[in-house]
All heavy atoms as a GROMACS GRO file, in nm:
protein
  612
    1MET      N    1   0.083  -0.119   0.000
    1MET     CA    2   0.000   0.000   0.000
    1MET      C    3   0.087   0.125   0.000
    1MET      O    4   0.197   0.124   0.050
    1MET     CB    5  -0.088   0.003   0.125
    1MET     CG    6  -0.228  -0.046   0.104
    1MET     SD    7  -0.335  -0.003   0.243
    1MET     CE    8  -0.393  -0.164   0.286
    2ASN      N    9   0.033   0.227  -0.048
    2ASN     CA   10   0.094   0.358  -0.052
    2ASN      C   11   0.099   0.416   0.090
    2ASN      O   12   0.002   0.408   0.165
    2ASN     CB   13   0.008   0.442  -0.147
    2ASN     CG   14   0.031   0.588  -0.142
    2ASN    OD1   15   0.030   0.648  -0.036
    2ASN    ND2   16   0.048   0.647  -0.258
    3ALA      N   17   0.213   0.476   0.128
    3ALA     CA   18   0.233   0.526   0.265
    3ALA      C   19   0.131   0.635   0.301
    3ALA      O   20   0.081   0.638   0.414
    3ALA     CB   21   0.374   0.579   0.281
    4VAL      N   22   0.099   0.721   0.207
    4VAL     CA   23   0.002   0.828   0.234
    4VAL      C   24  -0.136   0.766   0.258
    4VAL      O   25  -0.207   0.805   0.352
    4VAL     CB   26  -0.003   0.929   0.117
    4VAL    CG1   27  -0.116   1.029   0.134
    4VAL    CG2   28   0.130   1.001   0.104
    5TYR      N   29  -0.172   0.667   0.177
    5TYR     CA   30  -0.300   0.601   0.193
    5TYR      C   31  -0.306   0.528   0.328
    5TYR      O   32  -0.408   0.534   0.397
    5TYR     CB   33  -0.325   0.502   0.078
    5TYR     CG   34  -0.459   0.433   0.089
    5TYR    CD1   35  -0.576   0.497   0.050
    5TYR    CD2   36  -0.468   0.305   0.141
    5TYR    CE1   37  -0.699   0.435   0.062
    5TYR    CE2   38  -0.591   0.242   0.154
    5TYR     CZ   39  -0.705   0.307   0.114
    5TYR     OH   40  -0.826   0.246   0.127
    6GLU      N   41  -0.198   0.459   0.365
    6GLU     CA   42  -0.196   0.387   0.493
    6GLU      C   43  -0.212   0.483   0.610
    6GLU      O   44  -0.278   0.451   0.708
    6GLU     CB   45  -0.066   0.307   0.508
    6GLU     CG   46  -0.069   0.179   0.428
    6GLU     CD   47   0.048   0.089   0.458
    6GLU    OE1   48   0.147   0.132   0.519
    6GLU    OE2   49   0.039  -0.029   0.419
    7LYS      N   50  -0.152   0.600   0.600
    7LYS     CA   51  -0.165   0.700   0.706
    7LYS      C   52  -0.311   0.747   0.718
    7LYS      O   53  -0.365   0.758   0.828
    7LYS     CB   54  -0.072   0.818   0.678
    7LYS     CG   55  -0.044   0.904   0.797
    7LYS     CD   56   0.068   1.001   0.767
    7LYS     CE   57   0.151   1.010   0.891
    7LYS     NZ   58   0.276   1.078   0.874
    8LYS      N   59  -0.375   0.770   0.604
    8LYS     CA   60  -0.516   0.814   0.605
    8LYS      C   61  -0.606   0.703   0.656
    8LYS      O   62  -0.699   0.728   0.732
    8LYS     CB   63  -0.558   0.856   0.464
    8LYS     CG   64  -0.498   0.986   0.419
    8LYS     CD   65  -0.543   1.020   0.279
    8LYS     CE   66  -0.481   1.150   0.230
    8LYS     NZ   67  -0.520   1.180   0.091
    9LEU      N   68  -0.579   0.579   0.615
    9LEU     CA   69  -0.657   0.465   0.661
    9LEU      C   70  -0.643   0.450   0.812
    9LEU      O   71  -0.742   0.430   0.883
    9LEU     CB   72  -0.613   0.337   0.590
    9LEU     CG   73  -0.680   0.207   0.635
    9LEU    CD1   74  -0.832   0.215   0.621
    9LEU    CD2   75  -0.625   0.090   0.555
   10GLY      N   76  -0.522   0.460   0.862
   10GLY     CA   77  -0.499   0.450   1.006
   10GLY      C   78  -0.573   0.558   1.083
   10GLY      O   79  -0.633   0.531   1.188
   11LYS      N   80  -0.571   0.679   1.030
   11LYS     CA   81  -0.643   0.789   1.095
   11LYS      C   82  -0.793   0.763   1.096
   11LYS      O   83  -0.861   0.790   1.196
   11LYS     CB   84  -0.612   0.920   1.022
   11LYS     CG   85  -0.669   1.043   1.086
   11LYS     CD   86  -0.628   1.169   1.013
   11LYS     CE   87  -0.686   1.291   1.080
   11LYS     NZ   88  -0.649   1.414   1.011
   12ASN      N   89  -0.844   0.705   0.988
   12ASN     CA   90  -0.986   0.672   0.980
   12ASN      C   91  -1.021   0.563   1.083
   12ASN      O   92  -1.123   0.573   1.151
   12ASN     CB   93  -1.021   0.627   0.839
   12ASN     CG   94  -1.169   0.620   0.815
   12ASN    OD1   95  -1.244   0.707   0.860
   12ASN    ND2   96  -1.213   0.520   0.744
   13ILE      N   97  -0.936   0.462   1.094
   13ILE     CA   98  -0.959   0.355   1.192
   13ILE      C   99  -0.962   0.413   1.332
   13ILE      O  100  -1.049   0.381   1.412
   13ILE     CB  101  -0.852   0.245   1.179
   13ILE    CG1  102  -0.870   0.169   1.048
   13ILE    CG2  103  -0.855   0.150   1.299
   13ILE    CD1  104  -0.756   0.078   1.011
   14ARG      N  105  -0.868   0.501   1.361
   14ARG     CA  106  -0.863   0.564   1.493
   14ARG      C  107  -0.991   0.643   1.521
   14ARG      O  108  -1.050   0.634   1.630
   14ARG     CB  109  -0.742   0.655   1.506
   14ARG     CG  110  -0.734   0.721   1.641
   14ARG     CD  111  -0.616   0.811   1.652
   14ARG     NE  112  -0.613   0.869   1.786
   14ARG     CZ  113  -0.510   0.929   1.837
   14ARG    NH1  114  -0.398   0.940   1.770
   14ARG    NH2  115  -0.516   0.980   1.958
   15GLY      N  116  -1.035   0.720   1.422
   15GLY     CA  117  -1.156   0.799   1.440
   15GLY      C  118  -1.278   0.713   1.468
   15GLY      O  119  -1.359   0.743   1.556
   16ILE      N  120  -1.291   0.602   1.394
   16ILE     CA  121  -1.404   0.512   1.416
   16ILE      C  122  -1.392   0.446   1.553
   16ILE      O  123  -1.491   0.436   1.627
   16ILE     CB  124  -1.410   0.405   1.304
   16ILE    CG1  125  -1.440   0.472   1.169
   16ILE    CG2  126  -1.515   0.300   1.337
   16ILE    CD1  127  -1.420   0.380   1.049
   17ARG      N  128  -1.271   0.403   1.589
   17ARG     CA  129  -1.249   0.341   1.721
   17ARG      C  130  -1.289   0.436   1.832
   17ARG      O  131  -1.359   0.399   1.927
   17ARG     CB  132  -1.102   0.300   1.737
   17ARG     CG  133  -1.071   0.247   1.877
   17ARG     CD  134  -0.924   0.213   1.894
   17ARG     NE  135  -0.833   0.323   1.874
   17ARG     CZ  136  -0.811   0.422   1.961
   17ARG    NH1  137  -0.877   0.426   2.076
   17ARG    NH2  138  -0.723   0.517   1.935
   18GLU      N  139  -1.246   0.560   1.822
   18GLU     CA  140  -1.278   0.658   1.926
   18GLU      C  141  -1.428   0.687   1.930
   18GLU      O  142  -1.485   0.705   2.037
   18GLU     CB  143  -1.198   0.786   1.902
   18GLU     CG  144  -1.050   0.768   1.933
   18GLU     CD  145  -0.966   0.890   1.901
   18GLU    OE1  146  -1.010   0.978   1.823
   18GLU    OE2  147  -0.852   0.895   1.952
   19LYS      N  148  -1.493   0.690   1.813
   19LYS     CA  149  -1.638   0.710   1.808
   19LYS      C  150  -1.711   0.598   1.881
   19LYS      O  151  -1.815   0.619   1.942
   19LYS     CB  152  -1.684   0.716   1.662
   19LYS     CG  153  -1.778   0.828   1.631
   19LYS     CD  154  -1.824   0.823   1.488
   19LYS     CE  155  -1.737   0.916   1.405
   19LYS     NZ  156  -1.783   0.928   1.267
   20ARG      N  157  -1.655   0.478   1.873
   20ARG     CA  158  -1.713   0.362   1.940
   20ARG      C  159  -1.671   0.354   2.087
   20ARG      O  160  -1.705   0.262   2.157
   20ARG     CB  161  -1.671   0.231   1.870
   20ARG     CG  162  -1.709   0.220   1.724
   20ARG     CD  163  -1.858   0.203   1.706
   20ARG     NE  164  -1.895   0.176   1.568
   20ARG     CZ  165  -1.921   0.267   1.475
   20ARG    NH1  166  -1.911   0.396   1.504
   20ARG    NH2  167  -1.957   0.233   1.354
   21GLN      N  168  -1.594   0.454   2.130
   21GLN     CA  169  -1.544   0.464   2.267
   21GLN      C  170  -1.466   0.339   2.310
   21GLN      O  171  -1.482   0.288   2.421
   21GLN     CB  172  -1.658   0.494   2.364
   21GLN     CG  173  -1.724   0.626   2.335
   21GLN     CD  174  -1.834   0.662   2.432
   21GLN    OE1  175  -1.899   0.577   2.490
   21GLN    NE2  176  -1.853   0.792   2.450
   22LEU      N  177  -1.380   0.293   2.220
   22LEU     CA  178  -1.292   0.180   2.249
   22LEU      C  179  -1.149   0.231   2.263
   22LEU      O  180  -1.107   0.320   2.188
   22LEU     CB  181  -1.294   0.078   2.134
   22LEU     CG  182  -1.421  -0.002   2.114
   22LEU    CD1  183  -1.415  -0.077   1.982
   22LEU    CD2  184  -1.439  -0.099   2.229
   23THR      N  185  -1.075   0.177   2.357
   23THR     CA  186  -0.934   0.208   2.368
   23THR      C  187  -0.858   0.119   2.270
   23THR      O  188  -0.911   0.018   2.220
   23THR     CB  189  -0.881   0.183   2.510
   23THR    OG1  190  -0.889   0.041   2.537
   23THR    CG2  191  -0.960   0.262   2.614
   24GLN      N  192  -0.733   0.152   2.246
   24GLN     CA  193  -0.650   0.066   2.163
   24GLN      C  194  -0.638  -0.072   2.226
   24GLN      O  195  -0.642  -0.173   2.155
   24GLN     CB  196  -0.511   0.127   2.145
   24GLN     CG  197  -0.510   0.248   2.057
   24GLN     CD  198  -0.374   0.314   2.048
   24GLN    OE1  199  -0.288   0.295   2.134
   24GLN    NE2  200  -0.353   0.392   1.943
   25GLU      N  201  -0.626  -0.076   2.356
   25GLU     CA  202  -0.614  -0.203   2.427
   25GLU      C  203  -0.740  -0.288   2.406
   25GLU      O  204  -0.732  -0.408   2.376
   25GLU     CB  205  -0.591  -0.178   2.576
   25GLU     CG  206  -0.567  -0.304   2.658
   25GLU     CD  207  -0.433  -0.370   2.631
   25GLU    OE1  208  -0.338  -0.301   2.586
   25GLU    OE2  209  -0.423  -0.492   2.653
   26GLU      N  210  -0.856  -0.226   2.420
   26GLU     CA  211  -0.982  -0.300   2.402
   26GLU      C  212  -0.997  -0.354   2.260
   26GLU      O  213  -1.038  -0.468   2.239
   26GLU     CB  214  -1.101  -0.211   2.438
   26GLU     CG  215  -1.111  -0.178   2.585
   26GLU     CD  216  -1.208  -0.066   2.616
   26GLU    OE1  217  -1.235   0.020   2.530
   26GLU    OE2  218  -1.259  -0.065   2.730
   27LEU      N  219  -0.963  -0.270   2.162
   27LEU     CA  220  -0.974  -0.313   2.023
   27LEU      C  221  -0.874  -0.423   1.992
   27LEU      O  222  -0.909  -0.521   1.925
   27LEU     CB  223  -0.957  -0.195   1.928
   27LEU     CG  224  -0.971  -0.226   1.779
   27LEU    CD1  225  -1.103  -0.299   1.749
   27LEU    CD2  226  -0.959  -0.099   1.697
   28SER      N  227  -0.752  -0.411   2.041
   28SER     CA  228  -0.653  -0.516   2.014
   28SER      C  229  -0.695  -0.648   2.078
   28SER      O  230  -0.676  -0.755   2.020
   28SER     CB  231  -0.513  -0.473   2.059
   28SER     OG  232  -0.506  -0.458   2.199
   29ILE      N  233  -0.756  -0.642   2.196
   29ILE     CA  234  -0.806  -0.765   2.260
   29ILE      C  235  -0.917  -0.827   2.176
   29ILE      O  236  -0.920  -0.950   2.157
   29ILE     CB  237  -0.855  -0.736   2.404
   29ILE    CG1  238  -0.736  -0.709   2.495
   29ILE    CG2  239  -0.940  -0.851   2.458
   29ILE    CD1  240  -0.772  -0.654   2.632
   30GLN      N  241  -1.008  -0.745   2.124
   30GLN     CA  242  -1.115  -0.797   2.038
   30GLN      C  243  -1.057  -0.864   1.913
   30GLN      O  244  -1.106  -0.969   1.869
   30GLN     CB  245  -1.212  -0.686   1.998
   30GLN     CG  246  -1.299  -0.636   2.110
   30GLN     CD  247  -1.389  -0.747   2.164
   30GLN    OE1  248  -1.450  -0.822   2.090
   30GLN    NE2  249  -1.395  -0.757   2.295
   31LEU      N  250  -0.953  -0.804   1.856
   31LEU     CA  251  -0.887  -0.864   1.740
   31LEU      C  252  -0.822  -0.997   1.778
   31LEU      O  253  -0.834  -1.096   1.706
   31LEU     CB  254  -0.783  -0.768   1.683
   31LEU     CG  255  -0.838  -0.646   1.609
   31LEU    CD1  256  -0.733  -0.537   1.596
   31LEU    CD2  257  -0.891  -0.687   1.471
   32GLN      N  258  -0.755  -1.001   1.893
   32GLN     CA  259  -0.690  -1.122   1.940
   32GLN      C  260  -0.791  -1.234   1.964
   32GLN      O  261  -0.765  -1.350   1.929
   32GLN     CB  262  -0.610  -1.095   2.068
   32GLN     CG  263  -0.488  -1.008   2.047
   32GLN     CD  264  -0.429  -0.959   2.178
   32GLN    OE1  265  -0.464  -1.005   2.286
   32GLN    NE2  266  -0.339  -0.862   2.168
   33LEU      N  267  -0.905  -1.201   2.022
   33LEU     CA  268  -1.007  -1.301   2.049
   33LEU      C  269  -1.062  -1.363   1.921
   33LEU      O  270  -1.115  -1.474   1.922
   33LEU     CB  271  -1.123  -1.240   2.130
   33LEU     CG  272  -1.090  -1.205   2.275
   33LEU    CD1  273  -1.205  -1.128   2.339
   33LEU    CD2  274  -1.058  -1.332   2.354
   34ARG      N  275  -1.046  -1.292   1.810
   34ARG     CA  276  -1.092  -1.342   1.680
   34ARG      C  277  -0.978  -1.402   1.598
   34ARG      O  278  -0.990  -1.421   1.478
   34ARG     CB  279  -1.162  -1.231   1.604
   34ARG     CG  280  -1.299  -1.195   1.664
   34ARG     CD  281  -1.354  -1.068   1.603
   34ARG     NE  282  -1.490  -1.038   1.644
   34ARG     CZ  283  -1.523  -0.980   1.759
   34ARG    NH1  284  -1.432  -0.949   1.847
   34ARG    NH2  285  -1.649  -0.954   1.786
   35GLY      N  286  -0.864  -1.425   1.664
   35GLY     CA  287  -0.754  -1.495   1.599
   35GLY      C  288  -0.650  -1.408   1.532
   35GLY      O  289  -0.561  -1.459   1.462
   36CYS      N  290  -0.655  -1.279   1.550
   36CYS     CA  291  -0.558  -1.187   1.490
   36CYS      C  292  -0.451  -1.156   1.595
   36CYS      O  293  -0.480  -1.097   1.698
   36CYS     CB  294  -0.628  -1.060   1.446
   36CYS     SG  295  -0.521  -0.944   1.360
   37ASP      N  296  -0.329  -1.196   1.567
   37ASP     CA  297  -0.219  -1.177   1.663
   37ASP      C  298  -0.166  -1.033   1.652
   37ASP      O  299  -0.072  -1.006   1.578
   37ASP     CB  300  -0.109  -1.279   1.635
   37ASP     CG  301  -0.002  -1.278   1.741
   37ASP    OD1  302  -0.030  -1.234   1.854
   37ASP    OD2  303   0.111  -1.321   1.712
   38ILE      N  304  -0.228  -0.943   1.726
   38ILE     CA  305  -0.190  -0.802   1.721
   38ILE      C  306  -0.187  -0.744   1.862
   38ILE      O  307  -0.274  -0.773   1.943
   38ILE     CB  308  -0.287  -0.723   1.630
   38ILE    CG1  309  -0.237  -0.580   1.606
   38ILE    CG2  310  -0.427  -0.722   1.686
   38ILE    CD1  311  -0.312  -0.507   1.498
   39THR      N  312  -0.085  -0.666   1.889
   39THR     CA  313  -0.071  -0.602   2.020
   39THR      C  314  -0.128  -0.461   2.015
   39THR      O  315  -0.153  -0.407   1.907
   39THR     CB  316   0.076  -0.593   2.061
   39THR    OG1  317   0.145  -0.511   1.965
   39THR    CG2  318   0.141  -0.731   2.067
   40ARG      N  319  -0.144  -0.401   2.130
   40ARG     CA  320  -0.188  -0.261   2.136
   40ARG      C  321  -0.087  -0.173   2.064
   40ARG      O  322  -0.122  -0.081   1.991
   40ARG     CB  323  -0.206  -0.216   2.281
   40ARG     CG  324  -0.269  -0.076   2.290
   40ARG     CD  325  -0.216   0.008   2.402
   40ARG     NE  326  -0.074   0.018   2.410
   40ARG     CZ  327   0.002   0.106   2.341
   40ARG    NH1  328  -0.052   0.191   2.255
   40ARG    NH2  329   0.133   0.109   2.358
   41SER      N  330   0.040  -0.202   2.082
   41SER     CA  331   0.146  -0.125   2.019
   41SER      C  332   0.138  -0.134   1.866
   41SER      O  333   0.155  -0.034   1.795
   41SER     CB  334   0.282  -0.176   2.068
   41SER     OG  335   0.386  -0.109   2.002
   42ALA      N  336   0.112  -0.253   1.815
   42ALA     CA  337   0.099  -0.270   1.669
   42ALA      C  338  -0.022  -0.194   1.618
   42ALA      O  339  -0.017  -0.132   1.510
   42ALA     CB  340   0.088  -0.418   1.634
   43LEU      N  341  -0.131  -0.195   1.693
   43LEU     CA  342  -0.251  -0.120   1.655
   43LEU      C  343  -0.220   0.030   1.653
   43LEU      O  344  -0.261   0.101   1.561
   43LEU     CB  345  -0.367  -0.150   1.750
   43LEU     CG  346  -0.497  -0.075   1.723
   43LEU    CD1  347  -0.552  -0.107   1.585
   43LEU    CD2  348  -0.600  -0.108   1.830
   44ALA      N  349  -0.147   0.077   1.752
   44ALA     CA  350  -0.109   0.219   1.757
   44ALA      C  351  -0.027   0.256   1.632
   44ALA      O  352  -0.048   0.362   1.572
   44ALA     CB  353  -0.030   0.248   1.883
   45LYS      N  354   0.062   0.168   1.591
   45LYS     CA  355   0.143   0.193   1.471
   45LYS      C  356   0.057   0.193   1.345
   45LYS      O  357   0.081   0.271   1.254
   45LYS     CB  358   0.255   0.090   1.460
   45LYS     CG  359   0.364   0.111   1.562
   45LYS     CD  360   0.473   0.006   1.552
   45LYS     CE  361   0.578   0.031   1.660
   45LYS     NZ  362   0.682  -0.072   1.658
   46MET      N  363  -0.043   0.106   1.342
   46MET     CA  364  -0.136   0.105   1.229
   46MET      C  365  -0.208   0.238   1.219
   46MET      O  366  -0.225   0.294   1.111
   46MET     CB  367  -0.241  -0.007   1.245
   46MET     CG  368  -0.192  -0.143   1.209
   46MET     SD  369  -0.307  -0.278   1.251
   46MET     CE  370  -0.465  -0.219   1.204
   47GLU      N  371  -0.250   0.290   1.333
   47GLU     CA  372  -0.330   0.413   1.335
   47GLU      C  373  -0.251   0.535   1.291
   47GLU      O  374  -0.311   0.635   1.251
   47GLU     CB  375  -0.388   0.437   1.474
   47GLU     CG  376  -0.498   0.338   1.510
   47GLU     CD  377  -0.566   0.367   1.642
   47GLU    OE1  378  -0.518   0.454   1.719
   47GLU    OE2  379  -0.668   0.303   1.670
   48VAL      N  380  -0.119   0.529   1.297
   48VAL     CA  381  -0.039   0.643   1.251
   48VAL      C  382   0.034   0.613   1.120
   48VAL      O  383   0.120   0.690   1.078
   48VAL     CB  384   0.060   0.692   1.360
   48VAL    CG1  385  -0.014   0.747   1.479
   48VAL    CG2  386   0.157   0.583   1.400
   49GLY      N  387   0.001   0.499   1.059
   49GLY     CA  388   0.058   0.467   0.930
   49GLY      C  389   0.199   0.412   0.933
   49GLY      O  390   0.269   0.413   0.832
   50GLN      N  391   0.244   0.362   1.047
   50GLN     CA  392   0.379   0.308   1.058
   50GLN      C  393   0.383   0.156   1.046
   50GLN      O  394   0.489   0.096   1.057
   50GLN     CB  395   0.441   0.348   1.192
   50GLN     CG  396   0.466   0.495   1.204
   50GLN     CD  397   0.524   0.531   1.340
   50GLN    OE1  398   0.528   0.451   1.432
   50GLN    NE2  399   0.569   0.654   1.352
   51ARG      N  400   0.268   0.094   1.025
   51ARG     CA  401   0.261  -0.052   1.010
   51ARG      C  402   0.158  -0.084   0.903
   51ARG      O  403   0.053  -0.023   0.896
   51ARG     CB  404   0.219  -0.117   1.142
   51ARG     CG  405   0.209  -0.268   1.135
   51ARG     CD  406   0.145  -0.322   1.264
   51ARG     NE  407   0.121  -0.464   1.262
   51ARG     CZ  408   0.017  -0.524   1.204
   51ARG    NH1  409  -0.074  -0.452   1.140
   51ARG    NH2  410   0.002  -0.655   1.211
   52HIS      N  411   0.194  -0.180   0.819
   52HIS     CA  412   0.101  -0.224   0.715
   52HIS      C  413  -0.023  -0.287   0.778
   52HIS      O  414  -0.016  -0.348   0.883
   52HIS     CB  415   0.167  -0.325   0.622
   52HIS     CG  416   0.279  -0.269   0.543
   52HIS    ND1  417   0.263  -0.171   0.447
   52HIS    CD2  418   0.412  -0.295   0.547
   52HIS    CE1  419   0.380  -0.141   0.396
   52HIS    NE2  420   0.472  -0.214   0.455
   53ILE      N  421  -0.134  -0.274   0.710
   53ILE     CA  422  -0.260  -0.334   0.754
   53ILE      C  423  -0.292  -0.445   0.655
   53ILE      O  424  -0.298  -0.421   0.534
   53ILE     CB  425  -0.372  -0.229   0.759
   53ILE    CG1  426  -0.332  -0.114   0.850
   53ILE    CG2  427  -0.502  -0.293   0.806
   53ILE    CD1  428  -0.427   0.003   0.849
   54TYR      N  429  -0.312  -0.564   0.705
   54TYR     CA  430  -0.334  -0.680   0.621
   54TYR      C  431  -0.484  -0.704   0.598
   54TYR      O  432  -0.567  -0.663   0.680
   54TYR     CB  433  -0.268  -0.802   0.684
   54TYR     CG  434  -0.119  -0.784   0.696
   54TYR    CD1  435  -0.061  -0.742   0.815
   54TYR    CD2  436  -0.037  -0.801   0.585
   54TYR    CE1  437   0.076  -0.720   0.825
   54TYR    CE2  438   0.101  -0.781   0.594
   54TYR     CZ  439   0.156  -0.740   0.714
   54TYR     OH  440   0.292  -0.718   0.723
   55PRO      N  441  -0.518  -0.770   0.487
   55PRO     CA  442  -0.660  -0.791   0.454
   55PRO      C  443  -0.740  -0.858   0.565
   55PRO      O  444  -0.855  -0.818   0.590
   55PRO     CB  445  -0.654  -0.880   0.328
   55PRO     CG  446  -0.525  -0.843   0.264
   55PRO     CD  447  -0.431  -0.818   0.380
   56ASP      N  448  -0.682  -0.957   0.633
   56ASP     CA  449  -0.758  -1.023   0.741
   56ASP      C  450  -0.785  -0.926   0.855
   56ASP      O  451  -0.890  -0.932   0.919
   56ASP     CB  452  -0.686  -1.149   0.791
   56ASP     CG  453  -0.547  -1.123   0.846
   56ASP    OD1  454  -0.480  -1.030   0.797
   56ASP    OD2  455  -0.506  -1.196   0.937
   57GLU      N  456  -0.692  -0.833   0.880
   57GLU     CA  457  -0.713  -0.732   0.984
   57GLU      C  458  -0.823  -0.635   0.944
   57GLU      O  459  -0.906  -0.596   1.026
   57GLU     CB  460  -0.582  -0.656   1.010
   57GLU     CG  461  -0.474  -0.745   1.068
   57GLU     CD  462  -0.337  -0.681   1.069
   57GLU    OE1  463  -0.312  -0.585   0.993
   57GLU    OE2  464  -0.253  -0.730   1.146
   58ILE      N  465  -0.826  -0.597   0.816
   58ILE     CA  466  -0.929  -0.506   0.767
   58ILE      C  467  -1.067  -0.571   0.785
   58ILE      O  468  -1.161  -0.507   0.832
   58ILE     CB  469  -0.904  -0.468   0.620
   58ILE    CG1  470  -0.781  -0.378   0.611
   58ILE    CG2  471  -1.026  -0.398   0.560
   58ILE    CD1  472  -0.735  -0.348   0.471
   59LYS      N  473  -1.076  -0.699   0.750
   59LYS     CA  474  -1.203  -0.771   0.763
   59LYS      C  475  -1.249  -0.775   0.909
   59LYS      O  476  -1.366  -0.748   0.939
   59LYS     CB  477  -1.188  -0.913   0.709
   59LYS     CG  478  -1.316  -0.994   0.713
   59LYS     CD  479  -1.292  -1.132   0.653
   59LYS     CE  480  -1.418  -1.214   0.655
   59LYS     NZ  481  -1.433  -1.294   0.774
   60LEU      N  482  -1.158  -0.805   1.001
   60LEU     CA  483  -1.195  -0.811   1.142
   60LEU      C  484  -1.229  -0.673   1.198
   60LEU      O  485  -1.322  -0.659   1.277
   60LEU     CB  486  -1.082  -0.875   1.224
   60LEU     CG  487  -1.064  -1.025   1.204
   60LEU    CD1  488  -0.939  -1.074   1.276
   60LEU    CD2  489  -1.186  -1.100   1.250
   61LEU      N  490  -1.154  -0.571   1.158
   61LEU     CA  491  -1.184  -0.435   1.203
   61LEU      C  492  -1.324  -0.394   1.159
   61LEU      O  493  -1.399  -0.333   1.235
   61LEU     CB  494  -1.080  -0.336   1.149
   61LEU     CG  495  -0.944  -0.341   1.217
   61LEU    CD1  496  -0.840  -0.266   1.135
   61LEU    CD2  497  -0.953  -0.285   1.358
   62LYS      N  498  -1.360  -0.429   1.035
   62LYS     CA  499  -1.494  -0.400   0.984
   62LYS      C  500  -1.600  -0.463   1.072
   62LYS      O  501  -1.698  -0.399   1.109
   62LYS     CB  502  -1.507  -0.452   0.841
   62LYS     CG  503  -1.646  -0.439   0.783
   62LYS     CD  504  -1.668  -0.550   0.680
   62LYS     CE  505  -1.807  -0.555   0.631
   62LYS     NZ  506  -1.903  -0.617   0.721
   63GLU      N  507  -1.578  -0.590   1.109
   63GLU     CA  508  -1.675  -0.662   1.191
   63GLU      C  509  -1.683  -0.605   1.333
   63GLU      O  510  -1.791  -0.580   1.386
   63GLU     CB  511  -1.639  -0.810   1.196
   63GLU     CG  512  -1.654  -0.881   1.063
   63GLU     CD  513  -1.596  -1.021   1.063
   63GLU    OE1  514  -1.558  -1.072   1.172
   63GLU    OE2  515  -1.588  -1.080   0.954
   64ILE      N  516  -1.568  -0.585   1.395
   64ILE     CA  517  -1.564  -0.538   1.534
   64ILE      C  518  -1.619  -0.397   1.547
   64ILE      O  519  -1.694  -0.366   1.640
   64ILE     CB  520  -1.420  -0.546   1.590
   64ILE    CG1  521  -1.375  -0.692   1.598
   64ILE    CG2  522  -1.410  -0.477   1.725
   64ILE    CD1  523  -1.225  -0.708   1.619
   65LEU      N  524  -1.581  -0.310   1.454
   65LEU     CA  525  -1.623  -0.170   1.461
   65LEU      C  526  -1.763  -0.149   1.403
   65LEU      O  527  -1.818  -0.039   1.408
   65LEU     CB  528  -1.522  -0.080   1.389
   65LEU     CG  529  -1.382  -0.079   1.452
   65LEU    CD1  530  -1.284  -0.004   1.362
   65LEU    CD2  531  -1.385  -0.019   1.592
   66ASN      N  532  -1.820  -0.257   1.346
   66ASN     CA  533  -1.956  -0.254   1.292
   66ASN      C  534  -1.974  -0.143   1.188
   66ASN      O  535  -2.062  -0.057   1.200
   66ASN     CB  536  -2.058  -0.240   1.405
   66ASN     CG  537  -2.199  -0.270   1.358
   66ASN    OD1  538  -2.219  -0.348   1.266
   66ASN    ND2  539  -2.296  -0.206   1.421
   67VAL      N  540  -1.886  -0.146   1.088
   67VAL     CA  541  -1.892  -0.050   0.978
   67VAL      C  542  -1.887  -0.127   0.846
   67VAL      O  543  -1.851  -0.244   0.843
   67VAL     CB  544  -1.775   0.052   0.983
   67VAL    CG1  545  -1.786   0.142   1.103
   67VAL    CG2  546  -1.640  -0.018   0.980
   68THR      N  547  -1.919  -0.060   0.739
   68THR     CA  548  -1.907  -0.120   0.606
   68THR      C  549  -1.761  -0.104   0.561
   68THR      O  550  -1.686  -0.024   0.616
   68THR     CB  551  -1.998  -0.050   0.504
   68THR    OG1  552  -1.954   0.086   0.489
   68THR    CG2  553  -2.144  -0.054   0.548
   69PHE      N  554  -1.725  -0.180   0.457
   69PHE     CA  555  -1.592  -0.163   0.401
   69PHE      C  556  -1.576  -0.021   0.349
   69PHE      O  557  -1.469   0.039   0.362
   69PHE     CB  558  -1.565  -0.264   0.289
   69PHE     CG  559  -1.533  -0.402   0.339
   69PHE    CD1  560  -1.616  -0.508   0.309
   69PHE    CD2  561  -1.421  -0.426   0.418
   69PHE    CE1  562  -1.588  -0.637   0.355
   69PHE    CE2  563  -1.393  -0.552   0.465
   69PHE     CZ  564  -1.476  -0.658   0.433
   70ASP      N  565  -1.681   0.034   0.289
   70ASP     CA  566  -1.674   0.172   0.240
   70ASP      C  567  -1.642   0.271   0.352
   70ASP      O  568  -1.560   0.359   0.334
   70ASP     CB  569  -1.805   0.212   0.172
   70ASP     CG  570  -1.822   0.150   0.034
   70ASP    OD1  571  -1.722   0.101  -0.023
   70ASP    OD2  572  -1.935   0.150  -0.018
   71GLU      N  573  -1.708   0.254   0.466
   71GLU     CA  574  -1.683   0.345   0.579
   71GLU      C  575  -1.540   0.328   0.631
   71GLU      O  576  -1.473   0.426   0.662
   71GLU     CB  577  -1.781   0.318   0.692
   71GLU     CG  578  -1.924   0.358   0.662
   71GLU     CD  579  -2.022   0.308   0.766
   71GLU    OE1  580  -2.024   0.186   0.794
   71GLU    OE2  581  -2.095   0.392   0.819
   72LEU      N  582  -1.495   0.205   0.637
   72LEU     CA  583  -1.362   0.177   0.690
   72LEU      C  584  -1.253   0.228   0.596
   72LEU      O  585  -1.154   0.286   0.639
   72LEU     CB  586  -1.345   0.027   0.714
   72LEU     CG  587  -1.220  -0.017   0.785
   72LEU    CD1  588  -1.217   0.038   0.928
   72LEU    CD2  589  -1.210  -0.168   0.787
   73LEU      N  590  -1.273   0.206   0.466
   73LEU     CA  591  -1.169   0.240   0.368
   73LEU      C  592  -1.188   0.377   0.305
   73LEU      O  593  -1.111   0.415   0.217
   73LEU     CB  594  -1.167   0.133   0.258
   73LEU     CG  595  -1.143  -0.010   0.307
   73LEU    CD1  596  -1.159  -0.108   0.193
   73LEU    CD2  597  -1.007  -0.024   0.371
   74ASN      N  598  -1.286   0.452   0.350
   74ASN     CA  599  -1.314   0.585   0.294
   74ASN      C  600  -1.208   0.684   0.340
   74ASN      O  601  -1.221   0.747   0.444
   74ASN     CB  602  -1.454   0.632   0.336
   74ASN     CG  603  -1.490   0.764   0.271
   74ASN    OD1  604  -1.435   0.800   0.168
   74ASN    ND2  605  -1.581   0.835   0.333
   75VAL      N  606  -1.104   0.696   0.259
   75VAL     CA  607  -0.995   0.787   0.297
   75VAL      C  608  -0.972   0.890   0.194
   75VAL      O  609  -0.954   0.896   0.092
   75VAL     CB  610  -0.866   0.712   0.333
   75VAL    CG1  611  -0.887   0.633   0.458
   75VAL    CG2  612  -0.821   0.622   0.222
   0.00000   0.00000   0.00000
């Protein structure tokens, strides 16, 4: 992915997470419970565009945050 796009995507994920009143820790635990091996630190890096976001993570984020792919990827 393009670095600028990843940064925008991460910012969008953070905004949705905060709207849902979830902490990074809470969201990372929800991802872990669904089989995604991600730490709070890795999630923080995703939100600022310093870590790649993989398709399986995007799918789980969509489910956990209860948004459409369009809402999640709208950057």
